[in-house]
C-alpha positions in Angstrom: 68.7 55.8 105.4 69.4 53.0 107.8 71.3 53.8 111.0 73.7 51.1 112.3 73.5 50.9 116.1 77.2 50.8 117.0 77.4 48.9 120.3 81.1 48.6 120.0 81.6 52.4 120.0 79.1 52.9 122.9 80.7 50.1 124.9 84.1 51.7 124.4 82.7 55.1 125.6 81.2 53.5 128.7 84.3 51.5 129.7 86.5 54.5 129.1 84.4 56.5 131.5 84.6 53.7 134.0 88.4 53.6 133.6 88.6 57.3 134.4 86.5 56.8 137.6 88.4 53.7 138.7 91.8 55.5 138.3 90.8 57.9 141.0 90.1 55.2 143.6 92.6 54.0 146.1 90.8 50.6 146.6 89.8 49.0 143.3 86.6 47.0 142.6 87.3 43.2 142.3 85.4 40.8 140.1 85.6 37.0 140.7 84.7 34.6 138.0 84.1 30.8 138.5 84.7 28.6 135.5 83.7 25.0 135.7 85.0 22.6 133.0 86.8 23.0 129.7 84.2 24.4 127.3 86.3 26.3 124.8 83.8 29.1 124.3 83.4 29.6 128.0 87.2 29.8 128.4 87.4 32.5 125.7 84.5 34.5 127.3 86.2 34.3 130.7 89.6 35.3 129.3 88.0 38.3 127.5 86.1 39.4 130.6 89.3 39.1 132.7 91.3 41.2 130.2 88.6 43.8 130.0 88.3 44.1 133.8 92.1 44.5 134.1 92.2 47.1 131.3 89.6 49.2 133.1 91.5 49.0 136.4 89.5 46.4 138.3 91.2 43.6 140.2 90.1 40.2 138.9 90.1 36.6 140.1 89.4 33.5 138.0 88.7 30.3 139.8 88.9 27.3 137.4 87.3 24.1 138.6 87.3 20.7 136.9 84.4 19.4 134.9 83.6 16.8 137.5 83.3 19.3 140.4 80.5 18.6 142.8 77.8 21.1 143.6 79.2 21.1 147.2 82.6 22.1 146.0 81.3 24.9 143.8 79.0 26.2 146.6 82.0 26.2 149.0 83.9 28.5 146.7 80.8 30.8 146.4 80.3 31.0 150.1 84.0 32.0 150.6 83.6 34.7 147.9 80.4 35.9 149.6 82.3 36.5 152.8 85.4 38.1 151.3 85.0 41.8 151.6 87.6 42.4 148.9 85.3 40.7 146.3 82.6 43.0 144.9 81.2 40.9 142.1 80.7 37.2 141.6 80.0 35.6 138.2 79.5 31.9 137.5 80.2 31.3 133.8 77.4 29.5 132.0 76.6 26.9 130.8 77.4 24.5 133.7 78.1 20.8 133.3 74.9 18.8 133.1 75.2 17.2 136.6 75.2 20.7 138.2 71.9 22.4 139.3 72.3 25.8 137.7 69.7 27.6 139.8 71.0 26.1 143.0 74.5 27.5 142.2 73.3 30.9 141.1 71.0 31.3 144.1 74.0 30.8 146.4 75.5 34.1 145.3 74.9 37.0 147.7 72.5 39.3 145.8 74.7 42.3 146.5 77.5 40.6 144.7 75.3 39.1 141.9 77.0 40.9 139.0 74.8 39.0 136.4 71.5 39.9 138.1 70.4 36.3 138.0 69.5 35.6 141.6 65.7 35.5 142.4 66.2 38.5 144.7 67.5 40.8 141.9 65.2 39.2 139.3 62.2 39.5 141.6 62.9 43.2 142.3 63.1 43.9 138.6 59.8 42.1 138.0 58.1 44.0 140.8 59.4 47.4 139.6 61.9 47.9 142.4 65.6 48.6 141.7 67.7 45.5 141.9 71.4 45.6 142.8 72.2 44.5 139.3 70.3 44.1 136.0 71.1 41.2 133.6 73.9 42.4 131.4 72.6 41.7 127.9 69.1 43.2 128.4 70.6 46.1 130.1 72.9 46.6 127.2 70.0 46.5 124.7 68.2 49.2 126.7 71.3 51.3 126.8 71.7 51.2 123.1 68.1 52.3 122.6 68.6 55.1 125.0 71.9 56.2 123.4 70.2 56.5 120.0 67.1 58.2 121.4 64.8 55.4 120.3 61.5 55.9 122.1 59.8 52.6 123.1 56.8 54.0 124.8 53.7 52.9 122.9 55.7 50.8 120.5 54.9 47.2 119.6 57.9 45.1 120.4 58.5 41.5 119.5 61.2 39.6 121.4 62.0 36.2 119.9 63.3 34.0 122.7 62.1 33.7 126.3 65.3 32.8 128.1 65.8 33.8 131.8 69.0 35.5 130.7 67.7 37.7 127.9 64.1 37.4 126.7 62.2 37.5 130.0 64.1 40.3 131.8 64.2 42.4 128.6 60.4 42.0 128.3 60.0 43.4 131.8 62.4 46.3 131.2 60.6 47.3 128.0 57.2 47.1 129.7 58.4 49.3 132.4 59.2 51.8 129.6 55.5 51.5 128.5 56.2 49.4 125.4 53.6 46.7 124.3 55.7 43.5 124.4 55.1 40.1 122.7 57.5 37.3 123.6 57.7 34.6 120.9 59.2 31.1 121.4 59.4 27.7 119.7 55.6 27.1 120.2 54.5 30.5 118.9 52.4 30.2 115.7 53.1 32.5 112.7 56.0 34.5 114.1 56.5 36.2 110.8 53.0 37.8 110.9 53.6 39.1 114.5 57.0 40.4 113.5 55.7 42.2 110.4 53.3 44.1 112.7 56.1 45.1 115.2 57.8 48.4 115.4 60.8 46.8 117.1 62.0 43.2 116.6 64.6 41.7 119.0 65.9 38.2 118.3 67.8 36.2 121.0 67.6 32.5 119.9 71.0 31.7 118.4 69.7 30.6 115.0 71.8 32.0 112.2 69.9 34.4 109.9 66.5 33.2 111.3 65.0 36.7 110.9 64.8 37.5 107.2 63.1 40.2 105.1 59.8 38.5 105.5 59.8 39.4 109.2 60.4 43.1 108.9 58.1 46.0 108.0 59.5 49.1 106.5 61.4 51.3 109.0 61.3 48.8 111.8 64.0 48.7 114.4 66.0 45.4 114.6 68.1 44.3 117.5 70.1 41.2 117.0 71.2 39.5 120.3 72.1 36.1 118.7 75.6 35.0 117.7 76.6 31.9 115.9 79.7 30.5 114.4 79.1 29.2 110.9 81.1 28.0 107.9 80.9 31.6 106.7 82.1 33.1 110.0 80.3 34.8 112.9 76.7 35.9 112.2 73.6 36.8 114.2 70.0 35.7 114.2 69.3 38.4 111.6 70.0 38.2 107.9 71.7 41.5 108.1 72.6 42.2 104.5 69.2 41.4 103.1 67.1 43.4 105.6 69.3 46.3 106.6 67.8 48.6 103.9 64.3 47.9 105.2 65.2 49.1 108.7 65.4 52.5 110.3 67.9 51.2 112.9 69.7 47.8 113.1 72.5 46.3 115.2 75.3 44.4 113.5 76.9 41.1 114.6 79.6 41.4 115.6 79.8 44.9 117.0 76.3 45.4 118.3 74.9 43.9 121.5 77.9 41.7 122.3 80.3 44.4 123.3 77.6 46.1 125.4 77.1 42.9 127.4 80.7 43.0 128.6 80.5 46.8 129.2 77.4 46.3 131.4 79.1 43.5 133.3 81.9 46.0 134.1 79.4 48.7 135.0 77.5 46.3 137.3 80.7 45.4 139.1 81.4 49.1 139.8 77.8 49.7 140.9 78.0 46.7 143.3 81.3 48.1 144.7 79.5 51.3 145.4 76.5 49.6 147.0 78.8 47.7 149.3 80.6 50.9 150.4 77.2 52.7 150.8 78.2 55.1 148.1 74.7 54.8 146.4 
């Protein structure tokens, strides 16, 4: 029988535990989010993050800047937040306007306040096997789901479809550190279906609706769907869930799988950065 990996329930458990811990603190952790431009999806994401932070008991600050903001103006806000001892986590909402150098902006964040784990300092420590201040939220959420359901990755063949700096690359490192054998497929990979069919775990993070179909999945494979798309039929993931769920031993739904875990890990990262800054860990 297929087991549905319930990221929503796990995220709720994690955030409830955080809420209990935060309630006992006299000084609350504070998350700052910088939003540039008027992208509707980004505005919704930032609103949801802000609501979740406040529900847990964090203080939160949203800095909204116009679409035509200069790099210098954005950097000035980041430098101020870096120096503000009341700010524990800094997040720049992606994507950025085309005229902005994303890496330049992300690199300006103090690594000990880098709640997304995107700076080269934190990314580099992950790659070298050292503990970063923060791990990228979505890959961290995937790993937490696997741990919660006692899914062993050691010795398993894992296919990650998508090589983004946000998901595919850091997740491949995390899985290798748990002794999985990892293949990362991308737009230039030949015969992805054959590779997938030989994989014990298939993880898709490309944002193509129902790209992963039953031809990709061997019997009793584990399928993790990181993608999310809005279609005429509503929200769906990279995986053709209804047509492959009976082939799998475990599978994440969309919505309700990895998505809620990403926000939960963002909240957890904020609290961990708070503790680092107070020398509590």
